[in-house]
N, C-alpha and C positions, 0 to 999 in steps of 0.2 A: 412687797408690792413694787410693780414695775411702772415705768412711765414711757410713753412713746412721743417722740417729736412729731411724728405724722404717721397716719394709718390710712390705708385705701379702704374706702366704703362704697362697694359698688364701682360706679364709674367716677367717683369723687375722691379726692384726697383731703382728709381732714387734718389741719396743722395746728399744733398747740402754740401757745404764747412763745415768743422767741425773744432773746435779748442779745446784746452786743458782745457776748463772750467769745473768746477763741477757743474752738472745739479741740485744737491741737495743743493747747497749753494745759499744764497740770493745775488743777484747781480752776476757779473762776477767775478769769483775767478779762477786765473790761478796759478798753482804751481810755486815755485821759481826755481826748477830744470828743466832743459829742457828735461831730460829723463822721469821724472814724467808728464810733460806737453804732451809729445808725447804718453805716455801710456794712459793718460787720453783721449787724442783726439781719439785714436783707440777704446777705451771703448764707447765713444759717438757714433762713427760710428756704432758699433755693437748694441747699444741701439736704434739708429734710424732705422737701418734695420730691427731689430726685431719688433719694434713697427709698421712698415709698413708691417708686415707679413713674414718677412724673417725667415729662419730656422737656 
């Protein structure tokens, strides 16, 4: 079974739930500070949307 962070559906991009993990780290690494975790989650959303063809 596979899992996609985001997929293009016609002229939309559907994005799955995102967390504050570091995609470059080995395993799931979540920052200790909630503000850092939230900032990382939004960075992950941006990365997923761009990877699916968003601008």
